[in-house]
C-alpha positions in Angstrom: 38.1 -72.9 -9.3 38.6 -71.8 -5.6 40.3 -68.6 -7.0 37.3 -67.7 -9.3 34.7 -68.3 -6.6 36.5 -66.0 -4.4 36.6 -63.4 -7.0 33.0 -63.9 -7.7 31.8 -63.5 -4.0 33.9 -60.8 -2.8 35.2 -58.7 -5.6 36.4 -56.1 -3.0 38.1 -53.2 -4.9 40.0 -53.3 -8.1 41.1 -51.0 -10.9 40.3 -52.2 -14.2 42.0 -51.6 -17.3 40.3 -48.3 -17.6 41.2 -47.2 -13.9 37.5 -47.4 -12.8 36.5 -47.7 -9.2 34.1 -50.6 -8.4 32.3 -51.1 -5.1 30.4 -54.0 -4.0 26.3 -53.8 -3.6 25.5 -52.8 0.1 21.6 -52.8 -0.1 19.4 -56.0 0.5 15.7 -55.7 -0.2 12.7 -57.6 1.3 8.9 -57.5 1.6 6.8 -58.0 4.8 2.9 -57.4 5.3 1.9 -54.6 7.7 -1.4 -54.6 9.3 -3.3 -51.5 11.0 -5.7 -51.2 13.8 -8.7 -50.2 11.7 -8.4 -53.7 9.6 -6.5 -52.6 6.6 -3.1 -54.2 5.7 -0.6 -53.7 2.8 2.7 -54.8 1.6 5.6 -52.8 2.7 9.1 -52.8 0.8 11.9 -52.8 3.4 15.6 -52.5 2.9 18.7 -53.4 4.9 21.6 -51.3 4.5 25.3 -52.3 5.3 28.3 -50.1 5.6 30.5 -50.2 2.5 33.9 -51.9 2.7 37.0 -51.8 0.4 39.0 -55.0 0.7 42.7 -55.4 -0.5 44.7 -58.3 -1.2 42.9 -59.9 -4.4 45.2 -62.2 -6.2 46.3 -60.5 -9.6 45.8 -62.1 -12.8 48.8 -63.9 -14.5 50.4 -62.3 -17.1 49.9 -63.4 -20.5 52.9 -65.3 -22.3 55.2 -63.3 -24.4 55.3 -64.4 -27.9 58.6 -63.8 -29.5 58.9 -63.2 -33.5 61.7 -63.4 -35.5 63.4 -60.0 -36.3 61.0 -58.2 -34.2 61.0 -57.2 -30.7 58.9 -59.1 -28.2 55.4 -57.7 -27.7 54.7 -56.3 -24.2 52.0 -58.2 -22.2 48.5 -56.6 -21.6 47.8 -54.8 -18.3 46.0 -56.7 -15.9 42.7 -55.5 -14.5 43.8 -55.7 -10.9 47.4 -55.4 -9.9 48.4 -57.3 -6.4 51.9 -56.0 -6.3 52.1 -52.2 -5.6 55.4 -52.0 -6.9 54.2 -52.5 -10.3 51.7 -49.5 -10.1 52.7 -46.3 -11.9 52.6 -43.1 -9.7 49.4 -41.9 -11.3 47.7 -45.3 -10.3 49.2 -45.1 -7.0 48.1 -41.6 -6.3 44.5 -42.5 -7.7 44.3 -45.4 -5.3 45.1 -43.3 -2.4 42.4 -40.8 -3.4 39.8 -43.4 -3.7 40.9 -44.9 -0.3 40.7 -41.3 1.3 37.1 -40.8 -0.2 36.1 -44.3 1.1 37.2 -43.2 4.5 35.8 -39.9 4.5 32.4 -41.4 3.2 32.4 -44.0 6.0 33.0 -41.3 8.7 30.0 -39.2 7.3 27.8 -42.3 7.2 28.8 -42.9 10.9 28.1 -39.3 11.9 24.7 -39.4 10.0 23.9 -42.8 11.6 24.4 -41.0 15.1 22.3 -38.1 14.3 19.5 -40.2 13.2 19.7 -42.4 16.5 19.5 -39.2 18.2 16.7 -37.9 16.3 14.8 -41.2 16.7 15.4 -41.1 20.5 14.0 -37.6 20.6 11.1 -38.4 18.5 10.4 -41.5 20.8 10.5 -39.5 24.0 8.0 -36.8 22.3 5.8 -39.7 21.3 6.0 -41.3 24.8 5.0 -38.0 26.3 2.1 -37.7 24.0 1.0 -41.2 24.6 1.3 -40.7 28.2 -1.0 -37.5 27.9 -3.4 -39.2 25.7 -3.4 -42.4 28.2 -4.3 -40.0 31.1 -7.0 -38.3 29.0 -8.4 -41.9 28.1 -8.1 -42.9 31.8 -10.0 -39.6 32.9 -12.6 -40.3 30.2 -13.1 -43.8 31.4 -13.7 -42.8 34.8 -16.2 -40.3 34.0 -17.8 -42.8 31.7 -17.8 -45.4 34.5 -19.3 -42.7 37.0 -22.0 -41.6 34.5 -22.9 -45.4 33.9 -22.9 -46.1 37.7 -25.4 -43.0 38.1 -27.6 -44.3 35.1 -27.7 -47.8 36.5 -28.8 -46.5 39.9 -31.2 -44.3 38.3 -32.7 -47.2 36.3 -33.0 -49.4 39.3 -34.7 -46.6 41.2 -37.1 -46.2 38.4 -37.7 -50.0 37.9 -38.5 -50.0 41.8 -41.0 -47.2 41.6 -42.6 -48.6 38.5 -42.9 -52.1 40.2 -44.3 -50.5 43.2 -46.9 -48.5 41.2 -47.7 -51.8 39.3 -48.2 -53.6 42.5 -50.6 -50.9 43.9 -52.5 -51.1 40.7 -52.4 -54.8 40.7 -51.0 -55.2 37.2 -48.7 -58.5 36.4 -45.0 -58.2 36.1 -43.9 -57.7 32.5 -42.4 -60.9 30.9 -38.5 -60.9 30.9 -36.7 -60.9 27.6 -35.1 -64.1 26.2 -31.9 -64.6 27.7 -30.0 -64.7 24.4 -31.4 -61.4 23.2 -30.6 -59.9 26.5 -27.0 -61.3 26.4 -26.6 -60.0 22.7 -27.7 -56.5 24.0 -25.7 -56.3 27.1 -22.5 -57.8 25.5 -22.5 -56.7 21.8 -18.6 -57.2 22.0 -19.3 -61.0 22.0 -20.9 -61.1 18.6 -17.6 -60.8 17.2 -16.0 -63.8 18.7 -17.9 -66.4 16.4 -16.2 -65.4 12.9 -14.8 -67.6 10.3 -11.1 -68.5 10.5 -8.9 -66.0 9.2 -5.9 -66.7 6.8 -2.5 -66.8 8.2 -0.3 -64.0 6.9 2.9 -64.6 5.0 5.1 -63.0 7.6 3.5 -65.8 10.1 4.6 -68.6 7.6 8.0 -67.1 7.3 8.3 -67.1 11.2 8.3 -70.9 11.1 4.9 -71.4 12.8 5.3 -69.1 15.8 2.0 -68.1 15.2 -0.5 -71.1 15.3 -3.8 -71.6 13.6 -7.1 -71.7 15.3 -7.5 -74.7 17.1 -3.6 -75.5 17.5 -3.4 -72.7 20.4 -4.7 -69.6 21.5 -6.3 -67.6 19.0 -4.4 -64.3 18.1 -6.4 -61.2 19.2 -7.9 -58.8 16.5 -5.5 -56.1 15.8 -8.4 -53.4 15.6 -9.3 -53.9 19.3 -7.5 -51.4 21.2 -6.1 -52.6 24.6 -5.8 -49.7 27.5 -3.0 -49.7 29.9 -0.7 -52.4 27.9 2.7 -52.3 26.4 3.7 -49.2 24.2 2.8 -49.5 20.5 5.7 -50.2 18.0 7.6 -47.3 17.0 10.4 -46.5 14.4 10.7 -47.8 11.0 9.6 -51.3 10.1 12.5 -53.5 9.2 13.3 -57.2 8.4 15.0 -57.3 11.8 12.0 -56.0 13.6 9.6 -58.2 11.5 11.5 -61.3 12.5 11.7 -60.3 16.1 9.2 -61.7 18.5 7.5 -58.5 18.8 4.9 -59.9 16.3 3.3 -61.8 19.2 2.6 -58.6 21.2 -0.8 -56.6 21.0 -0.9 -53.3 19.1 -2.5 -50.4 20.7 -4.9 -47.6 19.4 -3.0 -45.3 17.0 -2.3 -41.4 17.3 -4.4 -40.7 14.3 -7.4 -42.4 15.8 -7.1 -40.6 19.0 -7.0 -37.3 17.0 -10.1 -38.3 15.1 -11.9 -39.0 18.2 -10.9 -35.5 19.6 -12.0 -33.9 16.4 -15.4 -35.6 16.6 -15.8 -34.4 20.3 -14.8 -30.7 19.2 -17.4 -30.9 16.4 -20.0 -32.1 18.5 -19.5 -29.3 21.2 -19.5 -26.6 18.2 -22.9 -28.0 17.0 -24.3 -27.7 20.5 -23.1 -24.2 20.7 -24.4 -23.3 17.4 -27.8 -25.0 17.9 -28.3 -22.9 21.2 -29.3 -19.1 20.7 -26.5 -16.4 21.4 -26.7 -14.7 24.7 -27.0 -10.8 24.6 -24.0 -9.3 26.4 -25.0 -6.0 28.3 -22.2 -3.4 28.4 -22.0 -0.2 30.3 -21.4 2.4 27.7 -19.5 5.7 28.7 -20.8 8.4 26.6 -19.3 12.1 26.6 -21.1 15.3 25.6 -20.4 14.5 21.9 -19.0 11.6 20.1 -19.1 10.2 16.4 -21.5 7.3 15.3 -18.3 4.9 14.7 -17.0 5.6 18.3 -20.3 4.9 19.6 -20.6 1.6 17.8 -17.1 0.7 18.8 -18.1 1.3 22.7 -21.1 -0.9 22.4 -19.4 -3.5 20.3 -22.1 -3.3 17.6 -21.7 -3.0 13.8 -21.6 0.5 12.7 -24.2 0.0 9.9 -26.8 -1.3 12.5 -26.0 2.1 14.4 -26.6 4.1 11.3 -29.9 2.2 10.7 -31.2 2.6 14.3 -30.7 6.4 13.7 -32.4 6.5 10.6 -35.5 4.7 12.0 -35.5 7.7 14.5 -35.2 10.1 11.8 -31.6 11.3 12.3 -29.7 10.9 9.2 -26.2 10.7 10.1 -23.1 9.2 8.5 -20.5 7.0 10.2 -18.3 9.8 11.1 -20.7 12.3 12.1 -21.0 13.5 15.6 -24.0 13.0 17.7 -25.1 14.5 21.1 -25.3 12.7 24.4 -29.2 12.5 24.4 -29.2 10.8 20.9 -26.6 8.4 21.9 -28.6 7.4 24.9 -31.7 6.7 22.8 -29.5 4.4 20.5 -27.8 2.6 23.7 -31.2 1.9 25.1 -32.4 0.6 22.0 -29.6 -1.9 21.8 -30.0 -3.1 25.4 -27.1 -1.5 27.0 -26.7 0.6 30.0 -25.5 4.3 29.6 -23.1 6.3 31.8 -22.9 9.9 30.8 -19.6 11.8 31.5 -18.5 15.4 30.9 -15.3 17.2 30.1 -15.8 19.2 33.4 -15.6 15.8 35.4 -12.0 16.3 35.4 -12.3 18.9 38.1 -14.4 16.7 40.4 -12.9 16.3 43.6 -10.3 18.6 43.0 -10.6 20.7 46.2 -10.9 17.4 48.3 -13.5 16.7 51.1 -14.5 19.0 53.9 -12.5 19.2 56.8 -13.4 17.5 60.0 -13.5 19.6 63.2 -11.1 17.9 65.2 -8.3 18.5 62.2 -8.9 22.3 62.5 -6.3 24.6 64.0 -6.4 28.3 64.7 -5.0 30.4 62.0 -3.9 34.0 61.6 -6.6 36.5 60.3 -6.5 38.0 56.8 -7.2 41.8 56.8 -7.7 43.9 53.9 -6.8 47.5 54.0 -9.0 49.6 51.4 -10.1 53.2 50.9 -9.8 56.2 48.9 -6.6 57.3 47.1 -4.0 59.2 49.2 -5.6 58.3 52.5 -2.7 56.7 53.7 -3.5 53.0 53.4 0.1 52.1 52.5 1.6 54.4 55.1 -0.4 53.0 57.9 0.7 49.4 56.7 4.1 50.3 56.5 3.9 51.6 60.2 2.8 48.2 61.1 5.3 46.4 59.3 8.0 49.1 60.3 9.1 49.3 56.7 8.9 51.9 53.8 6.9 50.7 51.0 6.0 54.1 49.7 9.6 54.8 48.7 9.5 52.0 46.2 6.1 53.4 44.6 6.1 55.6 41.7 4.1 58.7 42.1 3.7 58.1 45.7 0.3 55.8 45.3 0.1 52.1 45.4 -0.6 50.6 41.9 -0.7 46.9 42.6 -2.1 44.7 45.4 0.4 43.2 48.0 0.1 40.8 50.9 2.3 41.0 54.0 2.6 39.3 57.2 3.0 41.1 60.6 4.3 39.3 63.8 3.3 41.2 67.0 5.0 41.2 70.3 2.4 38.9 71.6 3.5 36.2 69.2 0.2 36.7 67.2 0.3 37.1 63.4 -1.9 39.2 61.1 -1.9 38.8 57.2 -2.5 42.2 55.6 -3.6 42.7 52.0 -3.1 46.0 50.6 -5.2 47.4 47.7 -5.0 50.5 45.5 -7.3 53.2 45.9 -7.5 54.6 42.1 -11.0 54.3 40.6 -9.3 52.0 37.9 -8.4 49.4 40.4 -12.2 48.3 41.3 -11.6 44.7 40.4 -8.4 44.6 42.6 -10.4 46.0 45.5 -13.2 43.5 44.9 -10.6 40.6 45.0 -9.2 41.9 48.0 -12.6 42.0 49.8 -13.4 38.4 48.7 -10.3 36.7 50.1 -10.4 38.5 53.4 -11.7 38.0 56.8 -11.9 41.4 58.0 -11.7 44.9 56.0 -10.0 47.9 57.5 -11.7 51.0 56.1 -9.1 53.9 56.0 -10.6 57.4 56.0 -8.6 60.5 56.2 -9.7 62.5 59.1 -9.3 65.8 57.0 -11.2 64.6 53.8 -13.8 62.4 55.1 -15.6 59.9 53.0 -14.6 60.0 49.1 -15.8 58.3 46.0 -13.5 55.2 46.3 -14.2 54.9 50.2 -17.9 54.3 49.0 -16.9 51.9 46.7 -14.6 49.9 49.1 -17.8 49.9 51.7 -20.0 48.4 48.9 -17.2 45.6 48.2 -17.0 45.0 51.9 -21.0 44.5 52.2 -20.9 42.4 49.2 -18.3 40.2 50.5 -20.3 40.0 54.2 -17.3 40.5 56.1 -16.7 42.7 59.3 -15.7 46.3 58.9 -13.1 48.3 61.2 -12.8 51.8 60.4 -9.3 53.3 60.9 -9.6 57.2 60.8 -6.0 58.3 59.8 -4.1 61.6 59.8 -5.2 62.4 63.3 -2.1 64.4 63.8 -3.2 67.1 61.3 -4.9 70.4 62.8 -7.8 70.1 60.4 -8.6 66.5 61.6 -12.3 66.0 62.6 -13.3 62.5 64.1 -16.9 63.5 64.5 -17.4 64.4 60.9 -16.1 61.0 59.7 -18.5 59.2 62.2 -21.4 61.3 61.0 -20.7 60.7 57.4 -20.5 56.8 58.1 -24.2 57.0 59.2 -25.0 58.0 55.6 -23.8 54.8 54.5 -25.5 52.5 57.1 -22.2 52.2 59.1 -23.1 52.9 62.7 -20.3 53.4 65.2 -20.3 51.7 68.6 -20.5 55.2 70.1 -23.7 55.7 68.5 -25.2 52.2 69.4 -23.9 50.4 66.2 -21.4 47.5 65.7 -18.7 49.4 63.6 -15.5 49.9 65.6 -13.8 53.3 64.7 -10.1 53.4 65.6 -8.4 57.0 65.3 -4.9 56.6 64.2 -1.9 58.3 62.8 0.6 56.6 60.7 3.1 59.4 60.9 3.3 59.6 64.8 2.3 55.8 65.2 -0.8 57.0 67.2 -3.4 54.3 68.0 -1.6 51.4 66.1 -1.8 49.2 69.1 -5.4 49.7 69.7 -5.9 48.9 65.9 -3.9 45.6 66.5 -6.0 44.6 69.5 -9.2 45.5 67.7 -8.1 43.2 64.8 -7.2 40.3 67.2 -10.5 40.7 69.1 -12.4 40.6 66.0 -10.6 37.5 64.7 -11.2 35.9 68.1 -14.9 36.2 67.8 -14.8 35.1 64.1 -13.2 31.7 65.2 -10.7 31.4 62.3 -9.6 28.0 61.8 -8.1 25.9 59.0 -6.6 22.3 58.5 -2.8 22.5 57.7 -2.5 18.7 57.1 -3.8 18.6 53.6 -3.0 19.6 50.2 -2.6 23.4 49.8 -5.5 25.6 48.5 -5.6 29.2 48.3 -6.0 32.2 45.8 -3.7 34.1 43.3 -3.3 37.7 44.9 -1.1 39.0 42.2 0.8 37.7 39.3 3.6 39.1 37.3 6.4 38.0 34.8 10.0 38.7 35.9 13.3 38.4 34.0 15.4 35.5 35.3 12.5 34.3 37.4 9.6 33.6 34.8 6.1 33.9 35.9 5.7 34.7 39.6 2.4 34.4 41.6 1.6 35.9 45.0 -0.6 33.3 46.5 -2.4 33.5 49.8 -2.7 30.1 51.2 -6.2 29.6 52.8 -6.0 26.0 53.9 -3.3 23.2 53.9 0.2 23.5 53.6 2.1 24.4 50.5 5.6 22.8 50.3 8.4 22.9 47.7 7.9 20.5 45.0 4.1 20.3 45.0 2.3 20.2 41.7 -0.4 22.8 41.6 -3.0 24.2 39.1 -4.1 27.8 39.0 -6.7 28.9 36.5 -5.6 27.9 33.1 -1.9 27.5 34.1 -0.1 24.8 35.9 3.3 24.2 37.5 5.6 22.6 40.2 6.7 24.8 43.2 10.3 25.5 42.4 10.8 27.9 45.3 8.7 29.7 48.0 9.5 33.4 49.1 7.8 35.1 51.8 7.1 38.9 51.9 10.5 39.7 53.4 12.3 38.1 50.3 13.4 34.9 52.5 13.2 31.7 50.9 11.1 29.0 52.9 10.3 25.5 52.5 6.6 25.7 53.3 3.7 27.9 53.9 0.7 27.1 55.9 -2.8 28.7 56.1 -2.9 32.5 56.0 0.4 32.8 54.8 1.4 34.9 51.6 4.1 33.8 49.4 5.4 34.3 46.1 5.4 30.8 44.0 8.0 30.3 41.2 7.7 27.4 39.0 4.6 28.2 36.7 4.2 27.3 33.1 2.4 30.8 32.4 1.3 33.8 34.1 -2.1 33.2 35.6 -4.8 35.8 36.3 -5.2 37.6 39.6 -8.1 36.1 41.6 -7.7 32.6 40.1 -7.8 29.7 42.5 -4.6 27.7 43.5 -5.0 24.0 44.4 -2.3 21.6 44.9 -2.8 18.1 43.1 -1.5 14.7 43.6 0.6 14.4 40.3 1.5 16.3 37.0 -0.9 14.4 34.8 -4.1 15.8 36.4 -2.7 19.1 36.6 -2.2 19.2 33.0 -5.5 17.7 32.2 -7.2 20.2 34.3 -5.4 23.2 32.8 -6.0 21.9 29.2 -9.8 21.8 29.9 -9.7 25.2 31.3 -7.8 26.6 28.6 -10.2 25.0 25.9 -13.2 26.4 27.8 -11.6 29.8 28.1 -10.9 29.7 24.2 -14.3 28.7 23.3 -15.7 31.4 25.4 -13.5 34.0 23.9 -14.5 33.0 20.5 -18.1 33.1 21.2 -17.6 36.6 22.5 -15.5 37.7 19.9 -18.2 36.5 17.3 -21.1 38.3 19.0 -18.9 41.4 19.2 -18.2 41.2 15.4 -22.0 40.7 14.5 -23.0 43.8 16.7 -20.2 45.7 15.6 -21.0 45.2 11.9 -24.7 45.9 12.5 -23.8 49.1 14.4 -21.6 50.2 11.5 -24.3 49.7 8.9 -26.5 51.7 11.0 -24.8 54.7 12.4 -21.7 54.6 10.3 -18.0 53.7 10.7 -16.6 53.5 14.2 -13.2 54.9 14.5 -10.7 52.8 16.8 -7.6 53.6 18.4 -5.4 50.2 18.5 -3.0 49.9 21.4 -0.8 47.2 22.9 -0.6 47.1 26.8 2.3 45.8 28.6 2.6 46.1 32.6 4.6 44.8 35.2 2.0 42.9 37.0 -1.3 41.2 36.0 -3.4 43.6 38.3 -2.2 46.8 36.7 -2.7 45.2 33.3 -6.3 44.4 34.1 -7.0 47.9 35.6 -5.3 49.7 32.5 -7.7 47.5 30.1 -10.7 48.3 32.0 -10.1 51.9 32.3 -9.4 52.2 28.4 -12.7 50.4 27.7 -14.6 52.9 29.9 -13.3 56.1 28.1 -14.5 54.9 24.7 -17.7 56.3 23.0 -20.0 55.3 20.2 -18.1 57.1 17.5 -14.4 56.4 18.8 -13.1 53.8 21.3 -9.6 52.1 22.3 -9.2 48.8 20.7 -6.7 46.6 23.0 -5.1 44.2 20.5 -2.8 42.4 23.0 -2.3 42.8 26.8 0.3 41.1 28.7 2.8 41.0 31.6 6.5 41.5 31.2 8.8 43.6 29.2 8.2 44.7 25.3 9.8 42.2 23.0 10.1 42.1 19.2 6.7 40.4 18.7 4.9 43.2 20.4 6.5 45.6 18.1 5.8 43.6 15.1 2.1 43.2 16.1 1.9 47.1 16.8 3.6 47.8 13.4 1.3 45.6 11.4 -1.8 47.1 13.1 -0.5 50.8 13.5 -1.1 50.6 17.0 0.4 52.4 20.0 2.3 50.4 22.7 1.7 51.4 26.3 4.4 50.4 28.6 3.6 50.6 32.3 6.4 50.3 34.6 8.3 48.1 32.1 10.7 48.8 29.3 11.6 47.4 25.8 14.6 45.3 25.2 17.5 46.3 22.8 16.0 44.3 19.9 12.6 45.9 20.4 13.9 49.3 20.5 15.9 48.8 17.3 12.8 47.4 15.5 10.5 50.1 16.8 13.0 53.0 15.8 13.4 51.3 12.2 9.5 50.9 11.8 8.5 54.2 13.4 6.3 52.3 16.2 5.3 54.7 18.9 6.1 53.5 22.4 4.9 55.4 25.5 6.2 54.6 28.8 4.1 55.4 31.9 4.4 54.8 35.5 1.1 56.5 36.8 -2.2 55.4 35.7 -3.5 58.9 35.7 -1.4 59.8 32.8 -2.3 56.7 30.8 -6.0 57.5 31.1 -5.6 61.3 30.1 -3.5 61.0 27.2 -5.7 58.0 25.8 -8.6 60.4 26.2 -6.9 63.1 24.2 -5.9 60.7 21.5 -9.6 59.5 21.0 -10.6 63.1 21.0 -8.5 63.7 18.0 -10.4 60.9 16.3 -13.7 62.5 16.9 -15.2 64.4 13.9 -15.5 68.1 14.8 -18.6 69.6 15.9 -20.4 71.8 13.1 -22.3 74.8 14.5 -24.5 77.2 12.4 -23.8 80.9 12.6 -26.5 83.4 11.6 -25.2 86.4 9.3 -27.9 88.3 8.1 -31.1 88.7 5.9 -31.5 90.3 2.4 -34.7 91.2 0.5 -34.9 90.8 -3.3 -36.1 94.0 -4.9 -35.4 93.3 -8.5 -34.4 90.2 -10.8 -32.0 90.8 -13.7 -31.4 88.2 -16.5 -27.7 88.6 -17.9 -26.6 86.3 -20.7 -23.9 83.7 -19.9 -24.7 84.3 -16.1 -28.3 83.5 -15.7 -30.5 85.5 -13.1 -29.2 88.0 -10.8 -31.1 89.2 -7.5 -30.9 92.8 -6.9 -31.2 92.9 -3.1 -31.2 95.1 0.0 -29.5 93.9 3.1 -32.1 94.3 5.8 -30.3 92.8 8.7 -26.7 91.8 9.6 -24.1 91.3 7.1 -23.7 89.2 3.9 -20.5 87.6 3.3 -18.9 86.2 -0.1 -18.8 82.5 -0.2 -21.4 82.2 2.6 -24.4 79.7 2.6 -27.9 81.0 1.6 -31.3 79.8 2.1 -34.2 81.2 -0.1 -37.2 81.8 1.7 -40.7 82.3 -0.1 -43.5 83.1 2.4 -41.5 81.9 5.2 -41.0 78.6 3.4 -37.4 77.4 2.6 -37.4 76.7 -1.1 -33.6 76.5 -1.7 -30.4 75.9 0.4 -27.1 76.1 -1.2 -24.1 78.3 -1.8 -23.6 81.9 -2.8 -22.0 82.2 -6.1 -21.2 86.0 -6.4 -21.5 89.0 -4.2 -21.4 92.4 -6.2 -21.7 95.9 -5.4 -22.3 97.7 -8.6 -19.8 96.0 -11.0 -17.2 95.0 -8.4 -16.9 91.8 -6.6 -16.9 92.6 -3.0 -16.2 90.5 0.3 -19.2 91.6 2.3 -22.2 93.9 2.4 -23.6 95.5 5.6 -27.0 96.2 6.6 -28.6 99.3 4.7 -26.8 98.7 1.6 -27.8 97.2 -2.1 -26.0 94.4 -3.8 -26.3 92.0 -6.4 -26.4 88.1 -5.5 -26.2 85.0 -7.8 -26.9 81.4 -6.4 -25.1 78.2 -7.6 -27.0 76.0 -9.8 -30.4 77.6 -9.0 -32.4 80.5 -11.0 -35.8 80.2 -9.8 -35.9 83.4 -7.8 -38.7 86.0 -7.6 -39.2 89.5 -6.3 -40.2 89.5 -2.7 -38.1 86.5 -1.8 -36.0 86.7 1.3 -32.5 85.5 1.5 -31.1 84.3 4.9 -27.2 84.2 5.0 -25.3 82.0 7.4 -21.9 80.1 7.8 -20.7 76.9 9.4 -18.2 76.9 12.1 -16.2 73.7 13.2 -15.3 73.0 16.8 -13.0 70.0 18.0 -14.7 67.7 20.2 -13.4 66.3 23.5 -14.2 63.4 25.6 
């Protein structure tokens, strides 16, 4: 009996007859009743899990008795379901048992690991929940303090109001109001006490199981209502509810407010705030809207933070039918912005140049600078020779044709330590713009006049430029070493141009000099320094450099090079600058002697390397703070120049079309101009424009600085143009392409030859002049009618001569009735070349037979003569 009971209670692990693994049930179930804070309760199914165990040592069943039968072998006993002795197990059964044990061991390890992870996760959740509860408790404490403060303020206000009302009643003599019943007042002030008098609640099932730990009403203190939260108490119960926890003394503790209840209260507060905000009208946000010259409707709506459809409707109300992607001007945008209640701030693309040149210099920052002197005058009057004498160098040897064809800037240091900056300008008539630029950037103008030639055309032009620039003039009468030099003649000619010398009571200083013998050079230098001292020339060297481009060119291996005259500030290596439509960074500075310098101060001419492109001579040169602004300014100027060129080209095309319709086709000579420096290129283009007429003119397809490349030859071949190379040459590839395509490249080094050859080429395009030459008169004496020929006039030549093939006019009563060609001229029966005066002949007209006796025939011929410009 004991053995059977042991089997029924334990049943550890046995292998039945079928070799199946049997395990003991490890789960126990139970039910508890769980209550919630809002008064609801429910029955919860709980489980208690225990680890599985495998027990060995169960007694084996006794083998069945062996029954012996006569003549037969004894039958084998049946296998017992559980074998205690392992020696009786087969190898297969032993291996299977070992596998089962290993699986059980592995499963127990996994369960232990899982339990450890669950415990760790529960600890983390408990810490997180504790943090949240602490935060909620802090919020509750803060809210309670605020509520207490508000209640205290309201109580004080109520007491003050009651005191004021009592004082007013006392003044009016009214009786005091009757106090409310004490029961009602207590009921109003303490509504929570109404819940104490309630019927007895039944004891829960779990309380009965606890053996009377929770007593009924009257037997001890009544349990508190679970739904009433208590602030600042013990922490609420956490984790999964089990039988062990239910049987614990925790049931006597109070439960706090749940997290769900706090979340619901928070959501109610948010909803109340949202309703308050929705009930209040939205406040209009006034923005400052930046408006450029043109912008789209969508962009305007985005800048105002308004709907695009509303902006389109506002435009329609104003009578402007515009789509969302259509551009409007700044004035229309201003009206829309004011209608929507915003403020406008108008800007322009040109605002990028605001503050480019900085503020004006203070007087205490100014320092004395060297004077800038421009040498001007007629061609071949010795300007460059005089400058070379001052510089003790020979610039003439490097000039083709013995004349200066580009502008140069040089600085001369005198023995006294003073410095003078000279700007040399060409004297040819084509270089008017260059002389004008030289006069605009200078402080003093030296007018060079040859003592043997006097004042010439370009001298008068230089005088006009100097007067327009409002700069003082010093007249240097050069070539005084020649025998035919006449100083008094020069002074007298100056009077006709309103230049009165000092000797004649004026303010113009006349200095006789000779560049060949160096006569009067010291007097000229002293005069320049005296005039500079009177002018009080000063500049601020401690600021960003500003200046002007005197000359620009494109050199192989160096790129674009600009000769810059610094007017104020100091230009340093590495500075970022903008000049005209180009920008760059100073890579190197080279002075007039070819020496590399680190910086250049006011009145210092230098060559600047590092430009992105070749600027125009006369452009301003300004150093800026960073590369971004320099690029923005250059892009704005390039776009403005492009728009200006397009507008000018459009107007020219329309005028050209109308003139062609009215006067006939205008013949053009297309050319491509390439020069060594920008000033020479500009002078050549202007000279070619001036030699044109209404019938023929030169059309410059492209003008640039630098050598001739393949693209220039390709452009000339496509337009059948001539390439004019001024002091430049074509590279090997360009020469090969020009030879293959038959493009004409003409090389020049003197501007006279360019102008003369272009004039001759234009003259070849002109139609020849047609002149009428009178030959003679003939009188019709008889009219003959001949078959197959028509009417023939028998004539007598009365004056001059009549030639075969000439043109004739038929005069009747001195009125021209026909003008045509002479068909035939016969004398007797022979065709003759001409008939002289006093002889008879027969004449027939081409396609005309209405001739009468007494008509006069006038004979003439047309001569063509080639025209010249």
